[in-house]
mmCIF file as Biopython writes it, N, C-alpha, C and O atoms, coordinates in Angstrom:
data_model
#
loop_
_atom_site.group_PDB
_atom_site.id
_atom_site.type_symbol
_atom_site.label_atom_id
_atom_site.label_alt_id
_atom_site.label_comp_id
_atom_site.label_asym_id
_atom_site.label_entity_id
_atom_site.label_seq_id
_atom_site.pdbx_PDB_ins_code
_atom_site.Cartn_x
_atom_site.Cartn_y
_atom_site.Cartn_z
_atom_site.occupancy
_atom_site.B_iso_or_equiv
_atom_site.auth_seq_id
_atom_site.auth_asym_id
_atom_site.pdbx_PDB_model_num
ATOM 1   N N  . MET A ? 1  ? 1.001   -1.125 -0.038  1.0 0.0 1  A 1 
ATOM 2   C CA . MET A ? 1  ? -0.005  0.359  -0.208  1.0 0.0 1  A 1 
ATOM 3   C C  . MET A ? 1  ? 0.960   1.091  0.197   1.0 0.0 1  A 1 
ATOM 4   O O  . MET A ? 1  ? 1.811   1.010  1.083   1.0 0.0 1  A 1 
ATOM 5   N N  . TYR A ? 2  ? 0.618   1.988  -0.786  1.0 0.0 2  A 1 
ATOM 6   C CA . TYR A ? 2  ? 1.049   3.355  -0.847  1.0 0.0 2  A 1 
ATOM 7   C C  . TYR A ? 2  ? 0.525   4.717  0.039   1.0 0.0 2  A 1 
ATOM 8   O O  . TYR A ? 2  ? -0.653  5.048  -0.094  1.0 0.0 2  A 1 
ATOM 9   N N  . ASN A ? 3  ? 1.549   5.620  1.082   1.0 0.0 3  A 1 
ATOM 10  C CA . ASN A ? 3  ? 1.119   6.400  1.133   1.0 0.0 3  A 1 
ATOM 11  C C  . ASN A ? 3  ? 1.663   7.653  1.015   1.0 0.0 3  A 1 
ATOM 12  O O  . ASN A ? 3  ? 2.719   8.073  1.486   1.0 0.0 3  A 1 
ATOM 13  N N  . PHE A ? 4  ? 0.810   8.233  0.317   1.0 0.0 4  A 1 
ATOM 14  C CA . PHE A ? 4  ? 1.006   9.779  -0.500  1.0 0.0 4  A 1 
ATOM 15  C C  . PHE A ? 4  ? 0.577   10.830 0.282   1.0 0.0 4  A 1 
ATOM 16  O O  . PHE A ? 4  ? -0.551  10.930 0.765   1.0 0.0 4  A 1 
ATOM 17  N N  . LYS A ? 5  ? 1.579   11.694 0.415   1.0 0.0 5  A 1 
ATOM 18  C CA . LYS A ? 5  ? 0.856   12.680 1.732   1.0 0.0 5  A 1 
ATOM 19  C C  . LYS A ? 5  ? 1.059   13.617 0.878   1.0 0.0 5  A 1 
ATOM 20  O O  . LYS A ? 5  ? 2.203   13.813 0.468   1.0 0.0 5  A 1 
ATOM 21  N N  . MET A ? 6  ? -0.093  14.442 0.406   1.0 0.0 6  A 1 
ATOM 22  C CA . MET A ? 6  ? -0.465  15.238 -0.532  1.0 0.0 6  A 1 
ATOM 23  C C  . MET A ? 6  ? -0.762  16.997 0.088   1.0 0.0 6  A 1 
ATOM 24  O O  . MET A ? 6  ? -1.437  17.913 -0.381  1.0 0.0 6  A 1 
ATOM 25  N N  . THR A ? 7  ? 0.194   16.883 1.472   1.0 0.0 7  A 1 
ATOM 26  C CA . THR A ? 7  ? -0.048  18.541 2.032   1.0 0.0 7  A 1 
ATOM 27  C C  . THR A ? 7  ? 0.892   19.110 1.843   1.0 0.0 7  A 1 
ATOM 28  O O  . THR A ? 7  ? 2.005   18.632 1.621   1.0 0.0 7  A 1 
ATOM 29  N N  . TYR A ? 8  ? 0.534   20.433 1.913   1.0 0.0 8  A 1 
ATOM 30  C CA . TYR A ? 8  ? 1.732   21.602 1.802   1.0 0.0 8  A 1 
ATOM 31  C C  . TYR A ? 8  ? 2.323   21.671 2.921   1.0 0.0 8  A 1 
ATOM 32  O O  . TYR A ? 8  ? 1.714   21.479 3.973   1.0 0.0 8  A 1 
ATOM 33  N N  . PRO A ? 9  ? 3.894   22.020 2.860   1.0 0.0 9  A 1 
ATOM 34  C CA . PRO A ? 9  ? 4.297   22.669 4.692   1.0 0.0 9  A 1 
ATOM 35  C C  . PRO A ? 9  ? 3.923   23.706 4.764   1.0 0.0 9  A 1 
ATOM 36  O O  . PRO A ? 9  ? 3.530   24.465 3.878   1.0 0.0 9  A 1 
ATOM 37  N N  . LEU A ? 10 ? 4.029   23.868 6.066   1.0 0.0 10 A 1 
ATOM 38  C CA . LEU A ? 10 ? 3.378   24.771 7.030   1.0 0.0 10 A 1 
ATOM 39  C C  . LEU A ? 10 ? 3.803   26.094 6.719   1.0 0.0 10 A 1 
ATOM 40  O O  . LEU A ? 10 ? 3.093   27.096 6.803   1.0 0.0 10 A 1 
ATOM 41  N N  . LYS A ? 11 ? 5.022   26.055 6.348   1.0 0.0 11 A 1 
ATOM 42  C CA . LYS A ? 11 ? 5.981   27.252 5.804   1.0 0.0 11 A 1 
ATOM 43  C C  . LYS A ? 11 ? 5.651   27.832 4.314   1.0 0.0 11 A 1 
ATOM 44  O O  . LYS A ? 11 ? 5.885   28.982 3.943   1.0 0.0 11 A 1 
ATOM 45  N N  . PHE A ? 12 ? 5.083   26.832 3.568   1.0 0.0 12 A 1 
ATOM 46  C CA . PHE A ? 12 ? 4.264   27.609 2.453   1.0 0.0 12 A 1 
ATOM 47  C C  . PHE A ? 12 ? 3.076   28.093 2.423   1.0 0.0 12 A 1 
ATOM 48  O O  . PHE A ? 12 ? 2.787   29.133 1.832   1.0 0.0 12 A 1 
ATOM 49  N N  . ARG A ? 13 ? 2.295   27.398 3.045   1.0 0.0 13 A 1 
ATOM 50  C CA . ARG A ? 13 ? 0.941   27.748 3.537   1.0 0.0 13 A 1 
ATOM 51  C C  . ARG A ? 13 ? 1.197   29.187 4.199   1.0 0.0 13 A 1 
ATOM 52  O O  . ARG A ? 13 ? 0.395   29.991 3.726   1.0 0.0 13 A 1 
ATOM 53  N N  . GLN A ? 14 ? 1.880   29.651 4.948   1.0 0.0 14 A 1 
ATOM 54  C CA . GLN A ? 14 ? 2.069   30.580 5.724   1.0 0.0 14 A 1 
ATOM 55  C C  . GLN A ? 14 ? 2.416   32.094 4.340   1.0 0.0 14 A 1 
ATOM 56  O O  . GLN A ? 14 ? 1.784   33.105 4.033   1.0 0.0 14 A 1 
ATOM 57  N N  . HIS A ? 15 ? 3.696   31.493 3.879   1.0 0.0 15 A 1 
ATOM 58  C CA . HIS A ? 15 ? 3.908   32.446 2.544   1.0 0.0 15 A 1 
ATOM 59  C C  . HIS A ? 15 ? 2.823   32.483 2.222   1.0 0.0 15 A 1 
ATOM 60  O O  . HIS A ? 15 ? 2.154   33.155 3.007   1.0 0.0 15 A 1 
ATOM 61  N N  . VAL A ? 16 ? 2.051   31.910 1.088   1.0 0.0 16 A 1 
ATOM 62  C CA . VAL A ? 16 ? 0.926   32.044 0.350   1.0 0.0 16 A 1 
ATOM 63  C C  . VAL A ? 16 ? -0.067  33.097 1.041   1.0 0.0 16 A 1 
ATOM 64  O O  . VAL A ? 16 ? -0.519  34.082 0.456   1.0 0.0 16 A 1 
ATOM 65  N N  . LEU A ? 17 ? -0.369  32.716 2.497   1.0 0.0 17 A 1 
ATOM 66  C CA . LEU A ? 17 ? -1.105  33.802 2.837   1.0 0.0 17 A 1 
ATOM 67  C C  . LEU A ? 17 ? -0.675  34.841 3.002   1.0 0.0 17 A 1 
ATOM 68  O O  . LEU A ? 17 ? -1.405  35.832 2.990   1.0 0.0 17 A 1 
ATOM 69  N N  . ALA A ? 18 ? 1.000   34.932 3.257   1.0 0.0 18 A 1 
ATOM 70  C CA . ALA A ? 18 ? 1.134   36.293 3.679   1.0 0.0 18 A 1 
ATOM 71  C C  . ALA A ? 18 ? 1.211   37.494 2.263   1.0 0.0 18 A 1 
ATOM 72  O O  . ALA A ? 18 ? 1.355   38.717 2.280   1.0 0.0 18 A 1 
ATOM 73  N N  . ILE A ? 19 ? 1.070   36.668 1.281   1.0 0.0 19 A 1 
ATOM 74  C CA . ILE A ? 19 ? 1.341   37.450 -0.053  1.0 0.0 19 A 1 
ATOM 75  C C  . ILE A ? 19 ? 0.237   37.960 -0.373  1.0 0.0 19 A 1 
ATOM 76  O O  . ILE A ? 19 ? 0.009   39.150 -0.590  1.0 0.0 19 A 1 
ATOM 77  N N  . LYS A ? 20 ? -0.655  36.869 -0.423  1.0 0.0 20 A 1 
ATOM 78  C CA . LYS A ? 20 ? -1.931  37.287 -0.436  1.0 0.0 20 A 1 
ATOM 79  C C  . LYS A ? 20 ? -2.583  38.091 0.043   1.0 0.0 20 A 1 
ATOM 80  O O  . LYS A ? 20 ? -3.455  38.580 -0.675  1.0 0.0 20 A 1 
ATOM 81  N N  . GLU A ? 21 ? -2.433  38.641 1.633   1.0 0.0 21 A 1 
ATOM 82  C CA . GLU A ? 21 ? -2.413  40.006 2.215   1.0 0.0 21 A 1 
ATOM 83  C C  . GLU A ? 21 ? -1.784  41.095 1.778   1.0 0.0 21 A 1 
ATOM 84  O O  . GLU A ? 21 ? -2.388  42.144 1.555   1.0 0.0 21 A 1 
ATOM 85  N N  . GLN A ? 22 ? -0.062  40.896 1.559   1.0 0.0 22 A 1 
ATOM 86  C CA . GLN A ? 22 ? 0.535   41.908 1.292   1.0 0.0 22 A 1 
ATOM 87  C C  . GLN A ? 22 ? -0.037  42.876 -0.226  1.0 0.0 22 A 1 
ATOM 88  O O  . GLN A ? 22 ? -0.131  44.097 -0.349  1.0 0.0 22 A 1 
ATOM 89  N N  . GLU A ? 23 ? -0.267  42.050 -0.977  1.0 0.0 23 A 1 
ATOM 90  C CA . GLU A ? 23 ? -0.550  42.215 -2.429  1.0 0.0 23 A 1 
ATOM 91  C C  . GLU A ? 23 ? -2.055  42.782 -3.234  1.0 0.0 23 A 1 
ATOM 92  O O  . GLU A ? 23 ? -2.438  43.265 -4.300  1.0 0.0 23 A 1 
ATOM 93  N N  . LYS A ? 24 ? -2.732  42.188 -1.434  1.0 0.0 24 A 1 
ATOM 94  C CA . LYS A ? 24 ? -4.554  42.491 -1.165  1.0 0.0 24 A 1 
ATOM 95  C C  . LYS A ? 24 ? -4.619  41.559 -2.951  1.0 0.0 24 A 1 
ATOM 96  O O  . LYS A ? 24 ? -4.610  41.957 -4.116  1.0 0.0 24 A 1 
ATOM 97  N N  . LEU A ? 25 ? -4.667  40.531 -2.445  1.0 0.0 25 A 1 
ATOM 98  C CA . LEU A ? 25 ? -5.110  39.723 -3.895  1.0 0.0 25 A 1 
ATOM 99  C C  . LEU A ? 25 ? -6.513  38.979 -3.341  1.0 0.0 25 A 1 
ATOM 100 O O  . LEU A ? 25 ? -6.882  38.759 -2.187  1.0 0.0 25 A 1 
ATOM 101 N N  . THR A ? 26 ? -7.101  38.701 -4.547  1.0 0.0 26 A 1 
ATOM 102 C CA . THR A ? 26 ? -8.594  37.591 -4.285  1.0 0.0 26 A 1 
ATOM 103 C C  . THR A ? 26 ? -7.842  36.001 -3.747  1.0 0.0 26 A 1 
ATOM 104 O O  . THR A ? 26 ? -6.622  35.848 -3.693  1.0 0.0 26 A 1 
ATOM 105 N N  . TYR A ? 27 ? -8.741  35.041 -3.424  1.0 0.0 27 A 1 
ATOM 106 C CA . TYR A ? 27 ? -8.525  34.309 -3.415  1.0 0.0 27 A 1 
ATOM 107 C C  . TYR A ? 27 ? -7.935  33.292 -4.892  1.0 0.0 27 A 1 
ATOM 108 O O  . TYR A ? 27 ? -6.913  32.693 -5.228  1.0 0.0 27 A 1 
ATOM 109 N N  . ALA A ? 28 ? -9.125  33.538 -5.365  1.0 0.0 28 A 1 
ATOM 110 C CA . ALA A ? 28 ? -8.657  33.271 -7.261  1.0 0.0 28 A 1 
ATOM 111 C C  . ALA A ? 28 ? -7.411  33.874 -7.741  1.0 0.0 28 A 1 
ATOM 112 O O  . ALA A ? 28 ? -6.861  33.247 -8.646  1.0 0.0 28 A 1 
ATOM 113 N N  . GLN A ? 29 ? -7.055  34.541 -7.493  1.0 0.0 29 A 1 
ATOM 114 C CA . GLN A ? 29 ? -5.956  35.566 -8.332  1.0 0.0 29 A 1 
ATOM 115 C C  . GLN A ? 29 ? -4.522  34.611 -7.568  1.0 0.0 29 A 1 
ATOM 116 O O  . GLN A ? 29 ? -3.571  34.095 -8.154  1.0 0.0 29 A 1 
ATOM 117 N N  . THR A ? 30 ? -4.869  34.644 -5.910  1.0 0.0 30 A 1 
ATOM 118 C CA . THR A ? 30 ? -3.586  33.611 -5.437  1.0 0.0 30 A 1 
ATOM 119 C C  . THR A ? 30 ? -3.639  32.565 -5.688  1.0 0.0 30 A 1 
ATOM 120 O O  . THR A ? 30 ? -2.588  31.943 -5.534  1.0 0.0 30 A 1 
ATOM 121 N N  . ALA A ? 31 ? -4.741  31.868 -6.154  1.0 0.0 31 A 1 
ATOM 122 C CA . ALA A ? 31 ? -4.403  30.187 -6.585  1.0 0.0 31 A 1 
ATOM 123 C C  . ALA A ? 31 ? -3.932  30.309 -7.539  1.0 0.0 31 A 1 
ATOM 124 O O  . ALA A ? 31 ? -2.852  29.719 -7.528  1.0 0.0 31 A 1 
ATOM 125 N N  . THR A ? 32 ? -4.148  30.830 -8.561  1.0 0.0 32 A 1 
ATOM 126 C CA . THR A ? 32 ? -3.680  31.147 -9.692  1.0 0.0 32 A 1 
ATOM 127 C C  . THR A ? 32 ? -2.305  31.330 -9.754  1.0 0.0 32 A 1 
ATOM 128 O O  . THR A ? 32 ? -1.718  30.811 -10.704 1.0 0.0 32 A 1 
ATOM 129 N N  . ARG A ? 33 ? -1.694  31.942 -8.964  1.0 0.0 33 A 1 
ATOM 130 C CA . ARG A ? 33 ? -0.442  32.594 -8.777  1.0 0.0 33 A 1 
ATOM 131 C C  . ARG A ? 33 ? 0.176   31.634 -8.428  1.0 0.0 33 A 1 
ATOM 132 O O  . ARG A ? 33 ? 1.196   31.395 -9.073  1.0 0.0 33 A 1 
ATOM 133 N N  . PHE A ? 34 ? -0.141  30.825 -7.426  1.0 0.0 34 A 1 
ATOM 134 C CA . PHE A ? 34 ? 0.734   29.627 -6.666  1.0 0.0 34 A 1 
ATOM 135 C C  . PHE A ? 34 ? 0.364   28.027 -7.659  1.0 0.0 34 A 1 
ATOM 136 O O  . PHE A ? 34 ? 1.109   27.047 -7.679  1.0 0.0 34 A 1 
ATOM 137 N N  . CYS A ? 35 ? -0.833  28.143 -8.327  1.0 0.0 35 A 1 
ATOM 138 C CA . CYS A ? 35 ? -0.910  27.047 -9.018  1.0 0.0 35 A 1 
ATOM 139 C C  . CYS A ? 35 ? -1.588  26.039 -7.798  1.0 0.0 35 A 1 
ATOM 140 O O  . CYS A ? 35 ? -1.318  24.842 -7.897  1.0 0.0 35 A 1 
ATOM 141 N N  . ILE A ? 36 ? -2.335  26.416 -6.814  1.0 0.0 36 A 1 
ATOM 142 C CA . ILE A ? 36 ? -3.265  25.461 -5.894  1.0 0.0 36 A 1 
ATOM 143 C C  . ILE A ? 36 ? -4.925  25.907 -5.965  1.0 0.0 36 A 1 
ATOM 144 O O  . ILE A ? 36 ? -5.294  26.784 -6.747  1.0 0.0 36 A 1 
ATOM 145 N N  . GLY A ? 37 ? -5.733  25.302 -5.190  1.0 0.0 37 A 1 
ATOM 146 C CA . GLY A ? 37 ? -7.161  25.153 -5.429  1.0 0.0 37 A 1 
ATOM 147 C C  . GLY A ? 37 ? -7.261  26.295 -4.619  1.0 0.0 37 A 1 
ATOM 148 O O  . GLY A ? 37 ? -6.370  26.602 -3.827  1.0 0.0 37 A 1 
ATOM 149 N N  . THR A ? 38 ? -8.845  27.291 -4.851  1.0 0.0 38 A 1 
ATOM 150 C CA . THR A ? 38 ? -8.979  28.120 -4.280  1.0 0.0 38 A 1 
ATOM 151 C C  . THR A ? 38 ? -9.557  27.368 -2.709  1.0 0.0 38 A 1 
ATOM 152 O O  . THR A ? 38 ? -9.339  27.913 -1.627  1.0 0.0 38 A 1 
ATOM 153 N N  . ALA A ? 39 ? -10.095 26.424 -2.808  1.0 0.0 39 A 1 
ATOM 154 C CA . ALA A ? 39 ? -10.571 25.527 -2.055  1.0 0.0 39 A 1 
ATOM 155 C C  . ALA A ? 39 ? -9.604  25.617 -0.816  1.0 0.0 39 A 1 
ATOM 156 O O  . ALA A ? 39 ? -9.982  26.126 0.239   1.0 0.0 39 A 1 
ATOM 157 N N  . SER A ? 40 ? -8.415  25.131 -0.978  1.0 0.0 40 A 1 
ATOM 158 C CA . SER A ? 40 ? -7.322  25.214 -0.016  1.0 0.0 40 A 1 
ATOM 159 C C  . SER A ? 40 ? -7.011  25.981 0.594   1.0 0.0 40 A 1 
ATOM 160 O O  . SER A ? 40 ? -6.715  25.928 1.788   1.0 0.0 40 A 1 
ATOM 161 N N  . LEU A ? 41 ? -7.016  27.197 -0.380  1.0 0.0 41 A 1 
ATOM 162 C CA . LEU A ? 41 ? -6.296  28.765 0.096   1.0 0.0 41 A 1 
ATOM 163 C C  . LEU A ? 41 ? -7.715  28.818 1.252   1.0 0.0 41 A 1 
ATOM 164 O O  . LEU A ? 41 ? -7.474  28.964 2.450   1.0 0.0 41 A 1 
ATOM 165 N N  . MET A ? 42 ? -9.002  28.702 0.817   1.0 0.0 42 A 1 
ATOM 166 C CA . MET A ? 42 ? -9.791  29.347 1.778   1.0 0.0 42 A 1 
ATOM 167 C C  . MET A ? 42 ? -10.061 27.831 3.314   1.0 0.0 42 A 1 
ATOM 168 O O  . MET A ? 42 ? -10.771 28.043 4.296   1.0 0.0 42 A 1 
ATOM 169 N N  . ARG A ? 43 ? -9.428  26.707 3.116   1.0 0.0 43 A 1 
ATOM 170 C CA . ARG A ? 43 ? -9.167  26.262 4.179   1.0 0.0 43 A 1 
ATOM 171 C C  . ARG A ? 43 ? -8.069  26.751 4.916   1.0 0.0 43 A 1 
ATOM 172 O O  . ARG A ? 43 ? -8.400  26.913 6.091   1.0 0.0 43 A 1 
ATOM 173 N N  . TRP A ? 44 ? -7.094  27.000 4.734   1.0 0.0 44 A 1 
ATOM 174 C CA . TRP A ? 44 ? -6.029  27.339 5.364   1.0 0.0 44 A 1 
ATOM 175 C C  . TRP A ? 44 ? -6.176  28.914 5.887   1.0 0.0 44 A 1 
ATOM 176 O O  . TRP A ? 44 ? -5.456  29.582 6.628   1.0 0.0 44 A 1 
ATOM 177 N N  . ALA A ? 45 ? -7.053  29.132 5.393   1.0 0.0 45 A 1 
ATOM 178 C CA . ALA A ? 45 ? -7.274  30.425 6.381   1.0 0.0 45 A 1 
ATOM 179 C C  . ALA A ? 45 ? -8.086  30.157 7.205   1.0 0.0 45 A 1 
ATOM 180 O O  . ALA A ? 45 ? -8.125  31.086 8.012   1.0 0.0 45 A 1 
ATOM 181 N N  . LYS A ? 46 ? -8.873  29.274 7.492   1.0 0.0 46 A 1 
ATOM 182 C CA . LYS A ? 46 ? -9.553  28.759 8.367   1.0 0.0 46 A 1 
ATOM 183 C C  . LYS A ? 46 ? -8.609  28.011 9.536   1.0 0.0 46 A 1 
ATOM 184 O O  . LYS A ? 46 ? -8.623  28.099 10.763  1.0 0.0 46 A 1 
ATOM 185 N N  . ARG A ? 47 ? -8.016  27.453 8.867   1.0 0.0 47 A 1 
ATOM 186 C CA . ARG A ? 47 ? -7.080  26.661 9.813   1.0 0.0 47 A 1 
ATOM 187 C C  . ARG A ? 47 ? -5.886  26.127 9.005   1.0 0.0 47 A 1 
ATOM 188 O O  . ARG A ? 47 ? -5.936  25.279 8.114   1.0 0.0 47 A 1 
ATOM 189 N N  . ILE A ? 48 ? -4.610  26.890 9.558   1.0 0.0 48 A 1 
ATOM 190 C CA . ILE A ? 48 ? -3.600  26.799 8.775   1.0 0.0 48 A 1 
ATOM 191 C C  . ILE A ? 48 ? -2.663  25.583 8.939   1.0 0.0 48 A 1 
ATOM 192 O O  . ILE A ? 48 ? -1.763  25.624 8.100   1.0 0.0 48 A 1 
ATOM 193 N N  . GLU A ? 49 ? -2.592  24.482 9.782   1.0 0.0 49 A 1 
ATOM 194 C CA . GLU A ? 49 ? -2.068  23.605 10.195  1.0 0.0 49 A 1 
ATOM 195 C C  . GLU A ? 49 ? -2.392  22.630 9.392   1.0 0.0 49 A 1 
ATOM 196 O O  . GLU A ? 49 ? -3.581  22.315 9.366   1.0 0.0 49 A 1 
ATOM 197 N N  . PRO A ? 50 ? -1.414  21.885 8.512   1.0 0.0 50 A 1 
ATOM 198 C CA . PRO A ? 50 ? -1.953  20.098 8.049   1.0 0.0 50 A 1 
ATOM 199 C C  . PRO A ? 50 ? -2.648  19.273 8.695   1.0 0.0 50 A 1 
ATOM 200 O O  . PRO A ? 50 ? -2.052  18.883 9.699   1.0 0.0 50 A 1 
ATOM 201 N N  . CYS A ? 51 ? -4.102  18.637 8.499   1.0 0.0 51 A 1 
ATOM 202 C CA . CYS A ? 51 ? -4.322  17.811 9.369   1.0 0.0 51 A 1 
ATOM 203 C C  . CYS A ? 51 ? -3.704  16.661 8.954   1.0 0.0 51 A 1 
ATOM 204 O O  . CYS A ? 51 ? -3.593  16.466 7.744   1.0 0.0 51 A 1 
ATOM 205 N N  . LEU A ? 52 ? -3.135  15.586 10.023  1.0 0.0 52 A 1 
ATOM 206 C CA . LEU A ? 52 ? -2.377  14.861 10.263  1.0 0.0 52 A 1 
ATOM 207 C C  . LEU A ? 52 ? -3.086  13.441 10.666  1.0 0.0 52 A 1 
ATOM 208 O O  . LEU A ? 52 ? -2.453  12.481 11.106  1.0 0.0 52 A 1 
ATOM 209 N N  . THR A ? 53 ? -4.053  13.455 10.517  1.0 0.0 53 A 1 
ATOM 210 C CA . THR A ? 53 ? -5.229  12.386 11.086  1.0 0.0 53 A 1 
ATOM 211 C C  . THR A ? 53 ? -6.409  12.504 10.125  1.0 0.0 53 A 1 
ATOM 212 O O  . THR A ? 53 ? -6.721  13.509 9.486   1.0 0.0 53 A 1 
ATOM 213 N N  . ARG A ? 54 ? -7.057  11.235 10.127  1.0 0.0 54 A 1 
ATOM 214 C CA . ARG A ? 54 ? -8.275  11.259 8.881   1.0 0.0 54 A 1 
ATOM 215 C C  . ARG A ? 54 ? -9.245  10.672 10.185  1.0 0.0 54 A 1 
ATOM 216 O O  . ARG A ? 54 ? -8.899  9.937  11.110  1.0 0.0 54 A 1 
ATOM 217 N N  . ASP A ? 55 ? -10.584 11.279 9.898   1.0 0.0 55 A 1 
ATOM 218 C CA . ASP A ? 55 ? -11.860 10.672 11.182  1.0 0.0 55 A 1 
ATOM 219 C C  . ASP A ? 55 ? -12.268 9.771  10.185  1.0 0.0 55 A 1 
ATOM 220 O O  . ASP A ? 55 ? -12.911 8.794  10.569  1.0 0.0 55 A 1 
ATOM 221 N N  . LYS A ? 56 ? -11.989 9.911  8.769   1.0 0.0 56 A 1 
ATOM 222 C CA . LYS A ? 56 ? -13.008 8.842  8.166   1.0 0.0 56 A 1 
ATOM 223 C C  . LYS A ? 56 ? -12.527 7.185  8.452   1.0 0.0 56 A 1 
ATOM 224 O O  . LYS A ? 56 ? -11.299 7.099  8.443   1.0 0.0 56 A 1 
ATOM 225 N N  . PRO A ? 57 ? -13.001 6.286  8.621   1.0 0.0 57 A 1 
ATOM 226 C CA . PRO A ? 57 ? -12.508 5.288  8.402   1.0 0.0 57 A 1 
ATOM 227 C C  . PRO A ? 57 ? -12.120 4.751  6.863   1.0 0.0 57 A 1 
ATOM 228 O O  . PRO A ? 57 ? -12.461 5.339  5.837   1.0 0.0 57 A 1 
ATOM 229 N N  . ALA A ? 58 ? -11.186 3.273  6.923   1.0 0.0 58 A 1 
ATOM 230 C CA . ALA A ? 58 ? -10.674 2.868  5.713   1.0 0.0 58 A 1 
ATOM 231 C C  . ALA A ? 58 ? -11.922 2.409  4.806   1.0 0.0 58 A 1 
ATOM 232 O O  . ALA A ? 58 ? -12.645 1.625  5.422   1.0 0.0 58 A 1 
ATOM 233 N N  . SER A ? 59 ? -12.306 2.661  3.667   1.0 0.0 59 A 1 
ATOM 234 C CA . SER A ? 59 ? -13.059 1.812  2.635   1.0 0.0 59 A 1 
ATOM 235 C C  . SER A ? 59 ? -13.275 0.524  2.298   1.0 0.0 59 A 1 
ATOM 236 O O  . SER A ? 59 ? -14.321 0.086  1.819   1.0 0.0 59 A 1 
ATOM 237 N N  . LYS A ? 60 ? -12.129 -0.193 2.585   1.0 0.0 60 A 1 
ATOM 238 C CA . LYS A ? 60 ? -12.266 -1.138 2.411   1.0 0.0 60 A 1 
ATOM 239 C C  . LYS A ? 60 ? -11.975 -2.290 3.924   1.0 0.0 60 A 1 
ATOM 240 O O  . LYS A ? 60 ? -12.123 -3.507 3.810   1.0 0.0 60 A 1 
#
């Protein structure tokens, strides 16, 4: 079984949100600039720490 972690590092998240505030960009503009999803940015704005556990049981 493979264990792919698809999270961005905390430093990167902080950097992206700092640039968004400094340059007064929208979520869409920031997402385009850094090639990430707008939903990710909105989620980071609420909770910046990456989620390390999963509350959902395995599907198999």
